[in-house]
N, C-alpha and C positions, 0 to 999 in steps of 0.2 A: 822491397818485395821484389820479390822481380815479375816481368810483365804475365810470363807466365803460367808460373803458381795462380798469383793473382786471378787473373784469366781462365786458369780449370777452374777454381774454388768457387769463383763468380759465379761462373756455370753447370757447379755441386746447389750452392746454395740458389740462384732460379729454380731447379728444378725439385729445391724441398718447399719452397715456400708460396710459390704457383700450382705445381703441379702436384706431386706425393703427401705434402706434410710427415712426415715418417721422422723424427727427427733422430730418432736410434739408429737410423739409417743414414740415414745424412752426416751426424759424427763420424758413426766410423768410416762410413768411404769419405770423410773429410781428413782423418786422423793420416788412413793410409795416405792420402795424397800431401799431408804435409810434416808427414814422421812421428804422428805418435800422438799421445791428447792431450796433453800437454800446447802443443805446439796449435794442434786442433782450435784448441781456446783462447789464442792471442788472433789466429789468424782470422774467425769467426769472429771477433772484437776488431776489426779491421774492416769488414767487407757488410758485417749486418751493420745498419740501425743504430745509431745510439741514444737512448731518450734523455740522457748525461749533455749532451749535446747544447751551448747554449743559444737559446732563440733570437735570432735575428731583433726583433720588437719584444722586448720583456711581459709579460704577463701582465703584469701596475702599470703601464706606459702611464701618465698622464694625459698622454696626450686622447689617449680613447675611450672609449666607455665600452666595456664586454659585460651580456651575460647570459643566456642558457635563458632559453626562449625552447617553445614545440608551435610547432605549425602542424594546420592539418595535414593529415593523408587521407591515402584512399579509406576510399569505403569503411569508414564510420574511425581509421586508425590515425596515431597521432607521432610526429616524427622530431624529436629533439637531435635540438641542436646548438655548435655556440657563436655569438650574436657580436660584431666588432662593429666600430664605428667613430670614427675622430668625434670627438669631442665638442669643433669647432669647422663652422663650414656650410658649404649651400644645404638650401632648408632642407631641398630635395636631390635624391645622389639616384645614381643607377646603382644595380645591386647584384656583387656573384658570388653566385653557391661553390663551395668550397669540397670538389665530393673526394671523400677519402679514400688509401689503398686500403687491401687485404688484411691489412694490422686495423682496420678499424676508426676514428674519428680519436687520435694521441696529440703530445704537446705538438708536434710537428707539422699536422695540421692549424691548430689552432696560430702557431705562429704564422703562419704560410695567409692563415683569415684576417691577422694582427696587421701585415704588411696591406694587402685588400685595401684595410679601413684605412691606413695610412695615406694611402695614392687616391682615397676622396672617396669612397664607395662603402656598401653596405654591405658586410661580408658576411657569410653565415654559412657554416662548415657542418652539414647534416650530418647525426649518428645513424646510421646506417642499421642500424643493429638496435635501436631500441626498442624493435619486434621482439629481439632474443633480452634483454635487457640491458640493454646500454653494452656499450667496448670495454670489456675484461680488462684488467691489467699485463693478463697473460696473452703476448699475442701473437704464441700456436693457439688458446682455446679461441682469442678472434682472426682468426685463419681458418681455422676450423667452423667455426658460428656463419663464416664472411661463406664459406664453400654450400654452406645450407640456407639460404636466405632461399625463400622464392624469387624468382627470375624475374618474374611477371609481374607479382606482389610490387615487388624494392622497383621497379624501377614507375610504378604508379604512384610506390609512392614520389616519388622524387619527383612526377610530374605534377602531383596534387601543391607539392612545395613551391613548384618555380609559381603555380601559376595561384599560391597564396601569398610570397613576395613580390609579383609585380605591385597587389593593396598593399604591399607590408608600410606601417608609419614609417615616412619619412624616406619612400620608394618614388621613383622619377616614371615610375611604371617598365623600367627598359630589363630584362634582365640577364646573364650571360655565367655561362659555366668553364669553370677550372680545374679538371680529376691529372689523378698519378695515378699509371700501373691501373688497381679495374676500379679508380677514379674513373683514371680516362676514356677506358669503356664503356663504362657510367656515362660518360659525355657522349659520345657518340650512342649510344645507345636513344639516353634524354633527351639528342637530339630528333632522334628519330617521332618519340612517340608525344614531343610540344608541338612538333612545328611551328604555325607565329607564335606564340608566345614566348618561344627563348630567340636572345635576340642573337647570340655568339657564344660561341667556347671556343676553349683552348686543352686539347688532350696530352698531355705525355702520353707518352712508350703504350697506349693502351689496345689493347685486342679488337679488333671492328667488326661488327655486325653483318649478319648478309649485305651480301651490293643492290639487293633487287628491293632491298628498302632506302636505299638510299632518296629518294625521288620525293617518300614523307619531309627531310629535310626543308628546312627553312632559314637558319640561322644561317651565320658567316664564321666558315669551321676553320681553325689554325688547329696541324696535327704536327706533334713534333716526337721524333721518333731517333732514340739512341744507335751510332753505328756495332754497335756489336749488342747485338737485340734479333738471332732469329728467331725468336718465336714468336716475337711480336710482330713485327718487319714482314713476316711470311702472309700476312693479311694485308698489310696496306695497301699494296699498289691495285689489286680491285678492288677495292674501295673505292681512294681517292678515282681512280678511273670511272669510278661509278656515279658519287658527289657532280664531278664534273661535267660528262655528259646528260648528270635529272638539269643540269645550272645553275647548281649549287658554288656558294661564294669558297670553294676550300685553298687551303695554302699549307703544303707542303714544304716540312722543316726537318733535314738529317744530318747529325752530328756526328762526321766519320769519329772513332775512335773512342766512342766513347760508351758504358754500359747504362744496364736499368737502372733505373732509378739514379740517376744525374745529374738530377734536379736538384735531390735532396740531399741537404748537408749534411744530415745525419748520420751518415753511413762515409767515408771518409776516402774510403780506399771508389768509391764509385761516383765519389763527387766532381761533379767537374766544374768548377766556378764559372770558368767562361763559356763554355757551353748553358750555363746553366742563366747566369746573369742576361745573353741574348738571348735567349727562350724566355726569359717572362718580361725582357724589356720588350719582344715581339708581341705576347699575350697582352701586357698594359698596352702597345698601340691599340692595338682588334676594341678593349674595353674602348679607350676611348675616342673609338670610331662608332663602334657599336651602342654606348651607351648616356648619348647625351638625349 
C-alpha cells in the first residue's frame, strides 16, 4: 500500500472513529479515495483493528487464572471487568488497571491484561460500558455508547475501582494504569481524580485534560505519542509543561513516523512493532519501579 494512500485512509478512519462516527459518510469518502467500494473494503481491512488477529497470550493459557469480576464503583454502582493473574508467583502483587479504547472491553484489551499478568501483576480490565449493559459486539455501537457516557460519573467509577483494587485479595496495595486512545485520556483524568491512590500511569496517545488540573496528580506518568497524530498531539505540550511545573514525575515519549494506535497489533497497517515493543518495555519498567 502506498504510504500516501495509507496516511490519507488512516486520517479518514481517525475522523470516523473519534469525531463524527458516521459510517456511511466514512465509507463514501474511503471509496472515493480507494477508487471504488470493493477497494474501500480492502483498504478498511488493512487499517481497522481485526478481532480475528491471534492474541499474544491465549485466553486459555494454563499459566494464568482469569475471571469476570465486579468491583464497587461510585454512588452504589459497580463496574465489571476481566481479571487475570499468574497461577503461580508472589502472594502479593502490584495491580495494573488496563483501560480500553473507545471500542470498549474487547479481546485485544483482554490480551493486554493477560500480558501484564504474565509479567507478575494482577491485571484488571474494566468495562466502562457496564452501566450501559456492557460492551456490545458491534464496534460502531460501542463507540456510540462511549460517546454518551457521563464523563464525571465514569471518572468517579474508575477512581472507586482504583481504591477497591488497592485492597483486592493478593494486592500489595499499589495500583497503576495503562490505557490506549480513549483509555489513554482516562489515564490522565484518573491520575487527576485518584491523587495519592494511584502509583503510576502509562497513557498511550490519549488526549489530555485541562492543564490547570495537573497539580492534583500524584502518580508517576509516562505519556506515549504517535508521530502522525496531530489530533492528540496538539494537547500534549501544555499538559506536559503543567505537570512538570507542578513537580509531577512525568516522561514524554514520541515515536516518529508512527500512527495513532501503533501499539494495537490487531490493526495491521497502523501497528508498529518496534515502537510498540519499546513503549511497552518502558511501561513495564515504570510499573517495576512503582508497584513494589
